[in-house]
N, C-alpha and C positions, 0 to 999 in steps of 0.2 A: 690708094685708087677708088674714086666715086664714080659709078655710071649712072649717065643721065636719059639714057632712050632704052628702050625695049631692043633696038637693032644692033645696038653697042654690047649689051648684055649677052644676047645670042652670039655675037662675032667672039665674046671673049671667052663664052663657055666651050665654044666650039674648038675654036685654036687652041687652047688648052688640053681638051682631049686628045688631039691630034698630037701634040708636043711628044716627043719620043723619049724625052726625059724633062721631066718639071723640076725647075728651081723652087724650091721653096723660099719664102720672104724670110727677109734676114731681122726678126720683127724684137730683137730683143730690149730694144727701145733705150738702150744705155748711152750716157755721153762716153768720150774717151776716156776721161778720169775715172767712170765707173767700172769701164771694162778694165784699164791697168790694176785696179783696187780689187776687182773680183779675180783677176789672175794670181795676185798675189795672197790673197786671202784662200783662194784653192790649193795655191803650191806650198804654202806657208802655215797661214793661220789655224787650220783646222788639227794641224799637225800639231803645232806648240800649244793648242789647247789641251788637246789629247795626252800630250805628255803630261801637262800641268795635272790633267785630272789623274794621274798615273800616281802623281806622288801622293795623293793624297787618298788614295786606295787605301783603305784599312783591309780589305778582302787581299787585295794583292801582298801588301807587305808585313801580313800576319804570319806567314810563315819563314819569312827572313830571320836569320840573327841578329838579336837584337844590337850584337856589338860590332857588327859587320861595318866595313865603310860604306855599303850600299844602303843599309838601315838608315843608315845618318844621313843621307842625302834627302830624303823628304822632309825630314825635319826642318832643314836649312831653307828648303826651298820654301816650305810653309810661310817662313818669317817675311819674305818677300812679298807677298801679296796684300794690299790694303785691305782691312777688313770692310771697307765700304764699297769695295770693286764688285762693279756687275760681274764681273767672271767669277766670281763664288758661286751664283745661282747657276751658270754655265756649266763649270766644273761638276757640281751637284746631280745635274740632269747627265750628263755624260756619264758619269758612274752609274747612276741609277739605270741608261740604257743597257749597260754592261752588265748588271746586276750585282755589282759591288756595294760595300759598304760605303755610306758618306760620312768621314770624320766629324766629330763634333764641334771642333773650332771651325769647321766650314758651316754647321749650322747655326753656330754662334754669329760669324760674320753676315750671315745674311739676316737675321734677325737686326743685328745692327743697323742695317740699310733700309729693312723696314721700317723701324724706329722714325726715320725722317719723314714718313708720310702719316705717321701715327697721329698727330694734329687734327689733320684735314677727316681721318674716319673719325674720331671722337665726335668732332663738328658735326658730320653726317648724321651720327646717332643723337646728338644732343637736340638740333634744329626740329621744328613743328612740322607736321605734315598737313598742316591747314592751309586753307587758300591765302595765295600772297595778294598782300595789302596794296592799295595804290600808293602808299609811300614808298613801298619795296619795288614796285613797277617804275614807278618815277627815278628812281637812285638805277633799276637796270637800264633805263631807255636813255637817261644823260649820261651813261656809260658809251652808248652806241655813237652820241654826238661827240664826245670826248674821243674814241676811236677813230671816228672819220674825219677830225681835226677840226671840229667845228667849236674853236674855242672862244671865240667873239658872241656866238650863239649864245653858250651856256652861263656865260658872263652876264647877257642880257637876261637870262632866265632866272639867275640867282637875284638879280636887281627888280625884276619886274613880276615875276612867279607866272607869270601865263604871257604868253607872245600873241597878239593879235594880229591882223594884216596891218595896221600902223607901225607897229614894233618892228615887224618881219620888214617890211619896207626901209626902217633905218639901218637895219643890219645889212641891207645892198644884197640881198641873196637873188640868184637866179631863178627864174621860175620852177626849173624842176628842182632846185635845193629848197624851194618853200612846199613844194609838192612832197619831196622826201622827208621833210621836217612834220610836215601834219601827220602824213601817213605812218609815219615812226611812232611818234611822242602822242599824240593822239590818236591813234588806231585803237579798235575796241579790243578788249583782252578776252579771248575765248573761258569759257566756263572752266575749263579743265585746269586753268591756272587759280583761279580767283575764287571757285567753289572747294569742297571739301571732300570730294569725288575720291573714294578711296583706290580707284583703278590707277589714279596716276598722283598717290601718295609720294613715291619714290620719285617722280619727276620733279615736284615742287621741293622736295627736301633737297634735291641737288640744286635746283634754282637758288636756295635761298642760302646753301652753304657757301655759293660764290660770294655771297655779299659779306660773310663773316671775315672779322680781322684777326687770322689766324696766322699771318706772318709778319714779321719783327725786322724793322730797318734800325739795324742797331748804330751804324752813324748818324742818322736823323733822330732817334729815340722814337721811334713813330709805327704803330702798326698799319697793315693793309690787307686787304682783302684778295682772294684770286680773281676777282674782276676789276678791281683795280689796277694789279698789275697788268692784267689781259689787255684791259684798254688802253693803257697807256703805250704800248706795244704800235698803235695805228694799224691801219689796214694792211693785211700783209700782199705782197706780190704773188702771183700763181705760178706753178712750176711751168716749165717749157716742155718738158721731155713726156712722153706718156707714163713712162715706169722711171723708177728711181732706185738705185740698191744702195742701202745702209752701209757706210763703211765698216769694215771688220765683222761682217754676220751673214748669216743666210738667209736676211729679210728683205724682200723687194716691195716696193711701194707703189701703185699707179691706180690709173681708172679702169673700171672694168669693158667688157666689150661692148663699146657704144659709140665708138666713131676713132679711137687712138691704134686701132689694131689692123685693120683692112690693109691690102695690098697684095695678096697673091697674084702673081703677074706671070708672064713667059720669059722664056731667058732671052735674053738679048746682049749684043756686045757690048752696048753701054753700061748695063747692069754690071756685068762682069767686070768690067774695067773702074767700076766706083769702088773707095775704100771702105774698108770695114767700119770705119768711124759713121759713114755717111749712112751705113746699114742699121747701125745701133742708135740713131739718133730721130726716132720718130716724133714728130710733133704734135702736141696734144691736140686734138679736133673731137668734134660730134658729127654724127651723120644725122640727115634728115629724119631717117627712118625711125630713129629712137623714140619719136614724138607721134609715129602713126600707129594706129591699130593694126592689129595682125591680120585683119581681113582686108584693111586697105592696103598693106605691104603685099598680100598675095595676090591683089589685082592685076600689078604689072610686074614682069619680070625683072626691070632692072630694079625695082625695089626689093625684091625679094634676094636677087643677087648681091648687092650693098650688104643687106643682112646677114646673109650668110657669109660673104667674104670676110665680114667684120668678126663674125663668132669664130669662123675658121681660123683667120689670123692669127686669134687670140690664143685659140689652142695649140694650134703650131707654134707659137712662141712659148708656151708654159714648158712645152718639149724642148727646145731647144736651150732654156732657162733652166731646165733641170729642175722644175719646181716640182713637188710631192704632194704639198697641200695650199688651198686655196681657201683663205677666208674673204666672204662677200659679203660687205654691208650695204644693206639697202635692198629694194623689191625689184622682180622682174616681172611687174604689173606697174599700171596705175595706180594710185592711192590718195587717201586724204591725210594731210601730216598738218600739225601749226608748226610754222617756222620757229623754232626755239631761240633764236638769234633776237628777234624782233617782238616775238611773240603776240602775232599777227596770224591767224588762220584763214584762208581764201574760201568764201563761201561759192565762189564758182567754179567750173570747170578748169582746167590750164588751158586747154583750146579754144582761147577766146575770137573774139571777131576779127581783130588783128592778124592773128596767126592762121585763121583761114582764108584771109584777103591774100594771103602771100600765094605768087604762083606755082609753089609747089605743095601746094596743101588745099586749092581751090576744088579739086575733085574728092576730096575725103567725104567719108558718110559721117556727117556731123552727129546722126543720133547715136550712134556708139557709145554703148556704157563707157568703154574707156576713156573718154575725152570728155566725161561728166565730173570726172575726179580731178581734185586741185592739182594734183604733181604726177608727172609723167614717168613711167619706167626709171628706173637708175642703170640697167644694164640690159642685154639680150638672156633670155632664159639658156644659158649653156647646160645648166645641171637638171633641168628637168624638173622643175618644181611644175605643181599640178595645175597653178592657177594662172601662170606665165600667159601674157596676152599678145606675146609679139608675131604669132601665128608659125613658129616652129612646131614641125610634124611632130610632137611627140606623142607616143600612144602607148598605152599598158599592155604589157606582156603577161602580168601574174607574177603574185608574191614581191608587191611592192616594186616590180624593175618596170622600168620605162625605157622605150628604144627610140631613137630619132634618127632618120639619115640626111645628111646634109651634102648635096653632091655624093662624092667616094667616100665621105667621112661617116662612120657608124658609129653612133653614140649610145652606150648602156647605163643607164641610171639607176641607183639602187638607194631608196631612203633608209638610211639605220637607224636615226634616232632623231625625235624632236623633243626638245626642251624648251618651257615657256617661263619668261620671268615674271614679276608680279604686275606689269601692265597687261599682260597675257600676250604678248609678241614672241613669236617661236624664232628658236634657233634648230635649224632642221640641217643634220649631216648627212650627206651624200657619199657614196662609193661611185666614181665616175670613171668609165674606161671609154677611150676613142681609137678606134682603129683605121686606117687608111693605106691604101697603097698608092706609092710613087712613081713613075714611069711606066713603063708597057714592055712585053715580051721580054727581052734577054736583062734589059736593065730594071726590071721592077723589082720594088723593095717593099716588104711590109714594115709600117711603123704601127707602134702602141702606145698610147698616154695613159698612165693611171694614176688617178688624183682622189685624194679626200676634201671635198667641199663643205666648208661649214658656212651656211648661207645666215646671217644674223638680221633679222628684219628692223632696222632701225632707220627712223625719220632724217633727212637731209637735215643736218647741221646740230644733229641731237645725239644725246648721249647714248651708250648701249645699256647701261643698268643691267647688267648681267647679275644674275645669283651665283653662288658659291657652285652648285652642280653644274653650272654651263663654265665657269672658270676652269674646273675641272678637266671638263671635256675638251676645252682647249689646250690643255696641256698634254691630255693622253693624245692628241692630235700631233703637236710635237715630238711626244716621245716615239710615237708609233712609226715617224716618218723612213722612207726609206734612205738610208745611207748614199747609194747612188744617185737619188734624185731629192736632196736635202732642203732645196730653197721653199721658203714659205712665201707666197705671193699674198699681200692683203690689197683688196680694192675696194671702193665704192662707187660712186658716179663718177668724181672728180679725181679720186686719189688724193684727196688734203685731210678735210674735216673729221668723217666718220672713219677713213684709215688712218690718219693720225691719231686718232682715240684710241685705238688697237695697237698701234704701233708702239705709241707711248708705253702701253702697259706692257706686251710681249718682248719689246727689246730688252727686258730685265733678265730673258732666259735665252735671247736669241742674238744677242750683239754684247760685243766687249767696251771694255773705256767707255760704258753711259755714265754721262755726269751723276754725282750722288744728290746734287740738289734738285729739289724736285721744277725748282721755276727754269734752272740754267738747263736742265734736261731738256725742255720743249725747245729753248733757244738751239740746243746742239740737233735737237730733230729736224727743226725749221732749217738748218745749215745742210741736212741731208734732203731734204724736200721740202721747197717754199711753200709757206702757206698751211702745212700741218696743223691741224686743229682750229676749228673757225670759231669756238665758240668757249665762253669761260664756263658753263655748262659740260665741255666735252674735258677741259681741262681736270675740274673737280671728278668727273668720273673716271678719266685714265690715271689719276692719283690713287683713286682708290682702287681701281684694278691692277696695279701695279702691286698695291699692297696683297690685294686676295691672290695673284700670282704668285709672288714671293711667300706668300701661307702657304699655298697648295705645294710649293717645292719641299717647305721645311717639313710639312707632315707626311708627305713621300718619303723625305729623308730620316725622319724620327717618327714611326708609328706610333710613338706613345705621345705624339704632340695632337694625333687627334682626337684622345680620349679626352 
């Protein structure tokens, strides 16, 4: 529900306040198939995994008689598990949570799975961090044309070397197609890519690693790169729903609070008659307030209510989905970035003349610094970052604690830790508590949501480039999660690119039956949520992160590995 007038916003708030019993929105945003899968996983999946974990617990079996029938059962069960199965890491984590010892052959199995990503790890170590050459940039941009299906144009480029206006006319491209080609293929490349700037060395290494032909097609006796494979898949469709459940896991992927979660409404006969499936299939969307500065949002009550309802709907949804940890990839404020996919960096603010010419944005304060950066915020600042620019009323209360009141919802956030990567971008870890009351008088009930929120400041379509201590903090987040609220929700702006990047890596410890082949693993992830991972750089980074996550599990399972 999106409000379009002050009168409608006031009426909405008054009527909801007077409601004797408030009906919370059903914002799980899962499809019917996802709901069935969730029920199956909750009723049987975790129990099966726990039982398998017990079979491998040296701590549990150490006191048993080695000659008894009971002690022989774990040995037989151990032979049933594929050494490359992703469940090995899950079993190890389950044992670590219980304080049990992880058997050596489980650690050995995890190392075998790690070996599948060793080629790309070694290649990242091998490639140089110097500026990307014109030849490499041309190859990257040819890949974009291949991904977009412009095969005829690629053929003409190969034959003529350069496409002038006459050559473009011969290809018979539309005007928009010609503009796209000129912008993408001949657009200027920012210095952070072409220079030797040490701050962006890790980014250039990942870009260069996407071009390395480290994979082999045995049937055709040829080598190919991550970029070759990625662009050959074509442009991917976007997901239909705001949130997707990854099968046989405690992992949810989706968009953050920016338009797909609002809908707190009043009880009605019509709503009560709706089937659960309709409640759980919320379509992906964005609210216009995402592109507005906080001061402009707060000027009009219906803008404030639209923003607040989106944040409230998101938080209530996390409570209903039993989420204990959120990984938020992106910025709760506008920012400047380079588009890693096209290697083009906007020089002007995202709010251009066309945006201000639209009826909904004509009254905005154009001089606000929010509009002068080249990218709008990715989501609203629900976790209390100090630099949030959406106008939510966060205030400092001392000791690193911030508070915010959104209607009847009281939010308390504490920044626990900040870790930076080599680019200097932070990964902030917050403890977030949300309390609210439902109903009134005799029907009043108190609700509370406790979350660990990890905010990783990553550019749209860019790789995360995390370091070892940051990966260790992510694994800590998974290990420390409340068993009663065990789901991990990963989001960015749209819930596909940066979200897929992290999901690919964390699936190693959160999901069962993940394909062992690094490329088939992406196809599997996209079968769970369409469009996951938007660039070859994200895919290379995801493979590296997978390796680092498994290495972290190995080191925790065998302390001598850290030495």
